[in-house]
C-alpha positions as CSV (number, residue, x, y, z in Angstrom):
1,M,106.7,287.5,-154.5
2,K,107.7,284.3,-152.7
3,L,105.6,281.3,-151.7
4,F,106.6,279.4,-148.6
5,Y,105.5,275.8,-148.9
6,C,106.0,272.3,-147.7
7,P,105.6,269.4,-150.2
8,F,102.1,267.9,-150.2
9,A,100.8,270.3,-147.6
10,C,97.8,272.5,-148.3
11,S,100.2,275.1,-149.7
12,L,100.2,273.0,-152.9
13,A,96.9,274.7,-153.7
14,D,98.5,278.1,-153.6
15,H,101.5,276.8,-155.6
16,I,99.2,275.5,-158.3
17,A,97.1,278.7,-158.4
18,L,100.2,280.9,-158.8
19,E,101.4,278.6,-161.6
20,E,97.9,278.8,-163.2
21,A,98.2,282.6,-163.0
22,G,101.3,282.4,-165.1
23,I,103.4,284.8,-163.1
24,D,107.0,284.7,-161.9
25,F,107.4,284.0,-158.2
26,E,109.9,282.5,-155.9
27,R,109.3,279.3,-153.9
28,E,110.9,278.4,-150.7
29,R,110.5,275.1,-149.0
30,V,109.8,275.0,-145.3
31,D,110.7,272.1,-142.9
32,L,107.7,272.2,-140.6
33,K,109.4,270.1,-137.9
34,S,112.5,272.3,-137.6
35,K,110.7,275.5,-138.7
36,M,113.6,276.4,-141.0
37,T,113.3,277.4,-144.6
38,A,115.6,276.0,-147.3
39,T,117.7,279.2,-147.1
40,G,118.2,278.8,-143.3
41,R,115.6,281.4,-142.3
42,N,113.6,280.8,-139.1
43,Y,110.1,280.4,-140.4
44,N,108.6,281.5,-137.1
45,E,110.1,284.9,-137.6
46,L,108.2,285.1,-140.9
47,T,104.9,284.0,-139.4
48,S,104.4,283.0,-135.8
49,K,101.7,280.6,-136.9
50,G,104.5,278.2,-137.9
51,Y,102.6,276.5,-140.7
52,V,102.3,276.9,-144.5
53,P,101.3,278.5,-146.7
54,A,102.7,282.0,-146.4
55,L,103.0,284.4,-149.4
56,E,105.5,287.2,-149.1
57,L,104.3,290.0,-151.4
58,D,106.7,292.3,-153.3
59,N,106.2,295.0,-150.7
60,G,107.2,292.7,-147.9
61,E,103.8,292.0,-146.4
62,I,103.0,288.4,-145.5
63,L,99.7,286.7,-146.2
64,T,98.8,283.5,-144.5
65,E,95.9,281.0,-144.7
66,N,94.8,279.3,-147.9
67,V,91.5,281.2,-148.2
68,A,93.2,284.6,-147.9
69,I,96.0,283.8,-150.3
70,L,93.7,282.2,-152.8
71,D,91.4,285.1,-152.6
72,W,94.3,287.5,-153.2
73,I,95.4,285.5,-156.2
74,A,91.9,285.5,-157.7
75,S,91.6,289.2,-157.0
76,H,94.9,290.0,-158.8
77,Y,94.5,287.4,-161.5
78,P,90.7,287.5,-162.4
79,K,91.0,284.5,-164.8
80,L,91.2,282.4,-161.6
81,G,88.1,284.0,-160.0
82,V,84.4,283.8,-160.7
83,R,82.6,286.3,-162.8
84,G,79.3,287.9,-162.0
85,E,77.7,290.0,-159.3
86,L,78.1,287.4,-156.7
87,G,81.2,285.8,-158.2
88,R,83.7,286.7,-155.5
89,T,81.2,285.8,-152.8
90,R,80.5,282.4,-154.3
91,L,84.2,281.8,-154.6
92,L,84.8,282.7,-151.0
93,E,81.8,280.5,-150.0
94,T,83.4,277.5,-151.8
95,L,86.9,278.2,-150.4
96,A,85.4,278.4,-146.9
97,Y,83.6,275.1,-147.3
98,I,86.7,273.4,-148.6
99,S,88.8,274.8,-145.8
100,T,86.4,274.4,-142.8
101,E,84.5,271.3,-143.8
102,L,86.7,269.2,-146.0
103,H,90.3,270.2,-145.1
104,R,89.5,270.1,-141.4
105,S,87.8,266.7,-141.7
106,L,91.0,265.2,-143.2
107,R,93.0,266.2,-140.1
108,P,92.5,263.0,-138.1
109,L,93.8,261.0,-141.0
110,W,97.1,262.9,-140.9
111,H,97.5,262.6,-137.1
112,S,97.2,259.9,-134.5
113,A,93.5,259.4,-134.0
114,S,91.4,256.6,-132.5
115,A,89.7,254.1,-134.7
116,Q,86.4,255.8,-134.0
117,E,87.8,259.3,-134.9
118,M,89.1,257.8,-138.1
119,E,85.8,256.2,-139.0
120,D,83.9,259.4,-138.2
121,A,86.4,261.4,-140.3
122,R,86.0,259.1,-143.3
123,S,82.2,259.3,-143.1
124,A,82.3,263.1,-142.9
125,I,84.7,263.3,-145.8
126,E,82.7,261.1,-148.0
127,T,79.6,263.2,-147.3
128,R,81.4,266.4,-148.1
129,L,82.9,265.0,-151.3
130,G,79.4,264.0,-152.4
131,Y,78.3,267.6,-151.9
132,L,81.2,269.0,-153.9
133,S,80.7,266.4,-156.6
134,E,77.1,267.7,-157.0
135,S,78.4,271.3,-157.1
136,L,80.5,270.8,-160.3
137,A,79.1,273.2,-162.9
138,G,81.0,271.7,-165.8
139,D,84.6,270.4,-165.9
140,Y,85.3,272.5,-162.8
141,L,83.5,273.9,-159.8
142,F,82.2,277.0,-161.6
143,G,82.1,275.8,-165.2
144,D,84.7,275.3,-167.8
145,D,87.4,277.5,-166.4
146,V,89.7,276.7,-163.5
147,T,89.4,278.9,-160.4
148,V,91.5,279.0,-157.2
149,A,88.8,276.8,-155.5
150,D,89.6,274.0,-158.0
151,C,93.2,274.2,-157.0
152,Y,92.3,273.7,-153.4
153,L,89.8,271.0,-154.1
154,F,92.4,269.1,-156.1
155,V,94.8,269.0,-153.2
156,M,92.1,267.7,-150.9
157,L,91.3,265.0,-153.5
158,L,95.0,264.0,-153.5
159,W,94.9,263.7,-149.8
160,A,91.7,261.6,-150.0
161,E,93.5,259.4,-152.6
162,R,96.5,259.0,-150.3
163,F,94.2,257.7,-147.5
164,G,92.3,255.3,-149.8
165,L,89.0,257.3,-149.6
166,E,86.5,256.8,-152.4
167,A,85.5,260.0,-154.2
168,P,82.4,260.2,-156.4
169,R,83.1,259.4,-160.0
170,P,82.7,263.1,-161.2
171,L,85.4,264.1,-158.7
172,L,87.7,261.4,-159.9
173,A,87.4,262.7,-163.4
174,F,87.9,266.2,-162.1
175,R,91.1,265.1,-160.2
176,E,92.5,263.6,-163.4
177,R,91.6,266.7,-165.5
178,M,93.5,268.8,-162.9
179,R,96.4,266.5,-162.8
180,A,96.8,266.8,-166.6
181,R,97.0,270.6,-166.5
182,P,100.5,272.0,-167.2
183,A,100.5,274.3,-164.2
184,V,99.6,271.3,-161.9
185,K,102.4,269.2,-163.4
186,V,104.9,272.0,-162.7
187,A,103.9,272.5,-159.1
188,L,103.9,268.7,-158.5
189,A,107.3,268.4,-160.1
190,V,108.8,271.3,-158.1
191,E,107.4,269.7,-154.9
192,G,108.8,266.3,-155.8
193,L,105.3,264.8,-156.1
194,S,105.1,263.8,-159.8
């Protein structure tokens, strides 16, 4: 299995989740400007989407999109999922919210945007972080155990930190708990972010 990533991109969530799963996997860095991988492969030949993450499974199939990859990881490594009758559904619900509401709201901060777009984005992000702060069910989103959704939320909190956005106090504590986890430290070090 191989994860294609770009440092500090949203693929960091998948990287952390795979480290949390405790499995052996390869990592290959992608230059998103040139669309070349570290081994000289044309990334567009791997996925015509041209962005990370991509996970190449042992059978050669390629998975893309954070929600799909994180769901696959949780399905194959249940310790990173949510138990109970509606566990997977609640996990997908949270992953979708992080992806479509929070991740998407951060986009203007990464790209050239007008002052009004930046202000609107900041307001939306703060509202959405407030919702997620109220959703914590313990140390993590679903209680005392880390899930793939926590990995994704952590990356979004790193992005918010980069842009000087204030997260609610419970999410700041969450971010530091995540940052202290051995798997997170490994992923950050591999990506040159520690």
